[in-house]
C-alpha positions in Angstrom: 25.7 11.6 -12.5 25.2 14.8 -14.4 28.0 13.7 -16.8 26.2 10.6 -18.0 22.4 11.3 -17.5 19.8 14.1 -17.7 17.6 15.2 -14.9 14.2 16.3 -16.5 11.5 18.3 -14.8 7.8 17.7 -15.4 5.0 19.7 -16.8 2.7 22.1 -14.8 -1.1 22.3 -15.0 -4.1 22.8 -12.8 -6.5 20.1 -11.5 -9.2 21.5 -13.7 -7.0 20.7 -16.8 -7.2 16.9 -16.1 -9.2 14.9 -18.7 -9.6 11.1 -19.3 -6.4 9.5 -20.6 -6.6 8.8 -24.3 -8.7 11.9 -25.1 -7.6 13.3 -28.5 -5.0 16.0 -28.4 -3.7 14.9 -25.0 -0.8 13.1 -23.4 -0.9 10.7 -20.5 0.6 12.4 -17.4 2.4 10.2 -14.8 2.4 11.4 -11.2 3.6 10.4 -7.8 0.8 7.9 -7.4 2.0 5.9 -10.4 5.5 5.4 -8.9 5.3 2.0 -7.3 7.6 -1.1 -7.4 6.8 -1.0 -11.1 4.9 1.8 -13.0 1.3 1.6 -11.9 -1.0 2.5 -14.9 -4.3 1.8 -13.2 -5.0 5.5 -12.6 -3.4 7.7 -15.2 -4.5 11.3 -15.9 -4.7 12.9 -19.4 -3.8 16.6 -20.0 -3.6 18.7 -23.2 -0.4 18.2 -25.2 0.0 21.9 -25.1 1.4 21.7 -21.6 4.5 19.9 -22.9 6.9 22.7 -23.5 10.0 20.7 -24.5 10.4 17.5 -26.5 12.5 15.9 -23.7 9.3 16.0 -21.4 7.9 13.1 -23.4 8.8 9.9 -21.6 10.8 7.2 -23.4 11.2 3.5 -22.6 14.2 3.2 -20.3 13.6 6.5 -18.5 13.5 6.4 -14.7 10.6 8.2 -13.0 11.5 9.8 -9.7 9.3 11.2 -6.9 10.9 14.6 -6.4 8.4 16.2 -4.0 6.8 13.8 -1.4 6.8 12.9 2.3 10.4 12.5 3.5 10.4 8.7 3.4 9.2 8.6 -0.2 11.2 11.3 -1.8 13.6 9.7 -4.4 11.4 6.7 -4.9 11.6 5.6 -8.5 10.4 3.2 -11.1 11.4 2.0 -14.6 9.4 3.3 -17.6 8.5 0.4 -19.9 7.0 0.7 -23.3 3.8 2.7 -22.8 0.4 2.5 -24.6 0.1 6.4 -24.8 2.3 9.3 -25.6 3.2 10.3 -22.0 4.7 13.1 -19.9 5.0 13.6 -16.2 3.7 16.1 -13.6 5.5 18.8 -11.6 6.0 16.6 -8.4 8.0 14.0 -10.3 11.1 14.1 -12.4 12.8 11.8 -14.9 16.3 10.5 -15.3 17.5 9.7 -18.8 20.8 7.9 -19.2 23.2 8.7 -22.0 23.3 5.2 -23.6 26.7 5.7 -25.1 28.2 5.8 -21.5 25.6 4.4 -19.2 23.2 1.4 -19.4 19.7 2.6 -18.4 19.1 -0.7 -16.5 22.4 -0.3 -14.6 21.4 3.3 -13.7 18.0 2.1 -12.5 19.4 -0.6 -10.3 22.0 1.7 -8.8 19.5 4.6 -8.3 16.9 2.3 -6.6 19.5 0.6 -4.3 19.0 1.1 -0.6 22.2 3.1 -0.3 21.4 5.6 -3.1 17.8 5.9 -1.9 19.0 6.8 1.7 21.4 9.4 0.2 18.6 10.9 -1.8 16.4 11.2 1.2 19.2 13.0 3.1 19.3 15.6 0.3 15.7 16.5 0.8 14.8 20.1 1.4 12.0 20.0 3.8 9.0 22.3 3.9 5.9 21.8 6.2 5.0 18.1 5.3 6.9 17.8 2.0 10.5 17.0 1.2 11.9 18.3 -2.1 14.7 16.4 -3.9 17.7 18.6 -4.5 18.3 18.2 -8.3 21.8 19.7 -8.0 23.0 17.3 -5.2 21.3 14.4 -7.0 23.2 15.1 -10.2 26.4 15.5 -8.3 26.2 11.9 -7.0 29.1 9.7 -8.2 27.9 6.8 -10.3 30.1 3.7 -10.5 31.0 3.4 -14.2 32.5 0.2 -15.3 32.7 -0.5 -19.1 29.3 -0.8 -20.8 29.6 -4.6 -21.3 30.2 -5.0 -17.6 27.3 -2.7 -16.8 25.0 -4.8 -18.9 26.3 -8.0 -17.3 25.6 -6.6 -13.8 22.1 -5.3 -14.8 21.3 -8.8 -16.3 22.2 -10.5 -13.0 20.0 -8.2 -11.1 17.2 -8.5 -13.6 17.3 -12.3 -13.2 17.2 -12.1 -9.4 14.3 -9.6 -9.5 12.4 -11.9 -11.8 12.5 -14.6 -9.1 11.0 -12.0 -6.6 8.3 -11.1 -9.2 7.3 -14.8 -9.5 6.9 -15.1 -5.8 4.8 -11.9 -5.6 2.6 -13.3 -8.4 2.1 -16.5 -6.5 1.0 -14.5 -3.5 -1.4 -12.5 -5.5 -2.9 -15.7 -7.0 -3.4 -17.2 -3.5 -5.2 -13.9 -2.5 -7.6 -14.2 -5.5 -8.1 -17.9 -4.9 -9.4 -17.2 -1.4 -11.7 -14.6 -2.9 -12.9 -17.1 -5.5 -13.7 -19.7 -2.8 -15.7 -17.1 -0.8 -17.8 -16.3 -3.9 -18.3 -20.0 -4.8 -19.4 -21.0 -1.3 -21.5 -17.9 -0.4 -22.5 -16.4 -3.8 -22.5 -12.7 -4.6 -22.7 -10.9 -1.2 -24.2 -7.8 -2.8 -27.2 -9.4 -4.5 -27.3 -12.4 -2.1 -27.7 -14.8 -4.9 -28.0 -17.8 -2.5 -30.8 -16.2 -0.5 -29.1 -16.4 2.9 -31.0 -14.8 5.8 -30.2 -11.1 5.8 -32.3 -9.3 8.4 -29.7 -9.4 11.2 -27.6 -6.3 11.9 -24.0 -6.5 13.1 -24.9 -4.7 16.3 -27.2 -7.6 17.3 -24.5 -10.2 17.2 -21.4 -8.3 18.2 -20.1 -5.8 20.9 -18.5 -2.9 19.1 -16.3 -0.2 20.7 -13.9 2.4 19.5 -10.5 2.7 21.3 -8.4 5.0 23.4 -8.1 8.7 22.5 -4.7 10.3 22.4 -4.2 13.5 24.3 -7.0 12.9 26.8 -6.5 14.3 30.3 -4.7 11.8 32.6 -3.8 14.3 35.4 -3.6 12.6 38.7 -4.3 9.1 37.3 -2.0 6.1 37.6 -1.0 4.9 34.2 1.4 2.4 32.6 2.8 2.1 29.1 1.0 -0.3 26.7 1.3 -1.0 23.0 -1.6 0.2 20.9 -2.7 -0.2 17.3 -3.2 2.8 15.0 -4.8 2.9 11.6 -1.5 2.2 9.8 -1.3 -1.1 11.6 -4.6 -2.4 10.3 -4.5 -3.5 6.7 -6.9 -5.5 4.5 -6.9 -9.0 6.2 -3.5 -8.5 7.6 -1.6 -6.6 10.3 1.5 -4.5 9.8 3.4 -4.6 13.1 6.7 -3.2 11.9 6.0 0.0 13.8 3.8 -0.4 16.9 3.4 2.7 19.1 2.9 2.8 22.8 0.6 5.0 24.9 0.1 5.7 28.6 -3.2 4.2 29.8 -5.0 3.5 33.1 -5.7 -0.1 34.2 -9.4 0.6 33.5 -8.7 1.7 29.9 -6.4 -1.3 29.4 -9.1 -3.7 30.6 -11.7 -1.9 28.4 -9.7 -1.8 25.2 -7.5 -4.9 25.5 -7.6 -7.0 22.3 -8.6 -10.7 22.5 -8.2 -13.6 20.1 -10.3 -13.2 16.9 -11.4 -9.6 17.6 -12.2 -8.0 14.2 -10.4 -4.6 13.8 -11.9 -2.2 11.4 -10.6 1.3 10.4 -13.0 4.2 10.9 -12.1 5.9 7.7 -9.6 6.9 5.0 -9.7 6.7 1.2 -13.2 5.8 0.1 -12.0 2.5 -1.5 -10.5 1.5 1.9 -13.8 1.5 3.8 -14.5 -1.9 5.4 -10.7 -2.6 5.6 -10.0 -4.9 8.6 -8.3 -7.9 10.0 -8.5 -10.4 12.8 -6.4 -10.1 16.0 -4.5 -13.4 16.5 -2.7 -12.5 19.8 0.3 -11.3 17.9 1.4 -9.3 21.1 0.9 -10.5 24.7 -1.0 -7.3 25.5 -2.3 -4.6 23.2 -5.1 -2.0 23.0 -6.4 0.1 20.1 -6.9 3.8 19.3 -10.2 5.5 18.8 -9.9 5.5 15.0 -10.2 1.7 15.0 -13.4 -0.2 15.8 -13.1 -3.4 17.7 -15.8 -5.9 16.8 -16.2 -8.8 19.2 -18.8 -11.5 18.3 -21.4 -12.3 21.0 -23.2 -14.9 18.9 -22.4 -18.3 17.5 -24.2 -17.5 14.3 -21.0 -16.2 12.7 -17.3 -17.2 12.5 -14.9 -14.3 12.8 -13.2 -15.0 9.5 -16.5 -15.1 7.6 -17.4 -11.8 9.2 -14.0 -10.3 8.2 -14.5 -11.3 4.5 -18.2 -10.2 4.5 -17.5 -6.8 5.9 -14.5 -6.4 3.4 -16.6 -7.6 0.4 -18.4 -5.4 -2.0 -21.4 -5.7 0.2 -19.5 -4.0 3.0 -17.8 -1.4 0.8 -21.1 -0.3 -0.9 -22.9 -0.1 2.4 -20.2 2.0 4.1 -19.7 4.2 1.1 -23.4 5.0 1.1 -23.4 5.7 4.8 -20.0 7.4 5.1 -19.4 11.1 5.8 -17.0 12.3 3.0 -14.7 15.4 3.1 -12.0 16.1 0.5 -11.4 12.5 -0.5 -11.6 11.1 3.0 -14.6 8.9 4.0 -15.5 7.9 7.6 -18.1 5.8 9.3 -19.4 6.0 12.9 -20.4 3.4 15.4 -24.2 3.6 14.7 -23.6 3.0 10.9 -21.3 0.0 11.7 -23.8 -1.5 14.0 -26.5 -1.3 11.3 -24.5 -3.2 8.8 -26.8 -5.9 7.3 -25.3 -9.3 7.6 -25.8 -12.5 5.6 -26.1 -15.6 7.8 -25.2 -18.8 5.9 -25.1 -22.1 7.9 -22.4 -22.0 10.5 -21.0 -25.3 9.1 -20.5 -23.7 5.7 -18.7 -20.8 7.4 -16.4 -23.2 9.3 -15.5 -25.0 6.1 -14.6 -21.6 4.5 -12.4 -20.9 7.6 -10.6 -24.3 7.1 -10.0 -23.6 3.3 -8.8 -20.0 4.1 -6.5 -21.3 6.9 -4.8 -23.8 4.5 -4.3 -21.0 1.9 -3.0 -18.7 4.6 -0.4 -21.3 5.6 0.8 -21.4 2.0 0.9 -17.6 1.9 3.1 -17.5 5.0 5.5 -19.9 3.3 5.6 -17.6 0.2 6.0 -14.5 2.4 9.0 -16.1 4.1 10.6 -17.1 0.8 10.0 -13.6 -0.6 11.7 -12.1 2.4 14.7 -14.3 1.8 14.8 -13.3 -1.9 14.5 -9.7 -0.9 17.5 -10.1 1.4 19.5 -11.9 -1.3 18.6 -9.2 -3.8 19.7 -6.4 -1.5 23.0 -8.2 -1.0 23.5 -8.6 -4.7 22.8 -4.9 -5.3 25.3 -3.9 -2.6 28.0 -6.1 -4.0 27.3 -5.1 -7.6 28.0 -1.5 -7.1 31.2 -2.2 -5.1 32.6 -4.2 -8.1 32.2 -7.6 -6.3 29.9 -9.4 -8.8 
């Protein structure tokens, strides 16, 4: 690859040097956080233009931004640089690839570099330190790039672009369904922060629900009879969804299994994490025949018929929940956490139960559509991976 592309290293600066993007005399600085499926410009830093030592450290449309120092599973992750609204550079934990357009189509390089096979190779090149893997620039640039004639490169890149556009449309449809459910919630119940519809608001969560934290890893089980059981960790609990691609198991006693076993419509809430993730939770729908949860997850089980589980999930995850937990949370170095007492004191809104049930019906109908879109997206992802594989073997 070194014969047809440049590997560019980023600029170095200190955290105190960061200023708002767009400040006069500065450049935007892309970092690891910005490298997503596409370039994420929602949180971009600015730094003095004086940190840019070489002209090639200014990003151009068609460059490929690469995570070069990250956790093992993310090193090598990349994204395409589109036309940018600011003069931009990139930080020391990322690098940039720049194709020689006389020999190599930038889009062809991007699709090859982001393919599963190349990404796996890049991860295998990582030089690991404590918790970080560093991409080996030398081994990266020694990778052999398939190099058909430029017109053929452009043809292959165009096919992959078209296939990717189908995936993007499906993702957009999913995002619209998400926002539609949110809109229905606001339309039916009003702004949950200011309680514009004047719902009763004197009831606390602890008055209508039984709340427990889960099993603790590393506790002393000497002399006790145990068996292996699946358990949910923080990574499994997303915002109104579960990620069950990697479910861990733990040794637990029958008493613990009975105490922490999940039941239908239990609300699972994470104890802490990034401040903007407070209130993140989802409902358990018996996805596994038997499962318990770890101590960093709260299980909220309703004991009253004044609330539906789904309405509670959306209320806790709304700005009302986020603001309450952020005010109550203990914060250390960017991590916020809440305790059981704070969760029990969360002030509820209690709209009529029939209205809550109607919301549940609307949300269930939209969730069914979402499931259909998710299945279609999975099929498109599989098709795209197959196209990529064939493209770089000369079979397209």
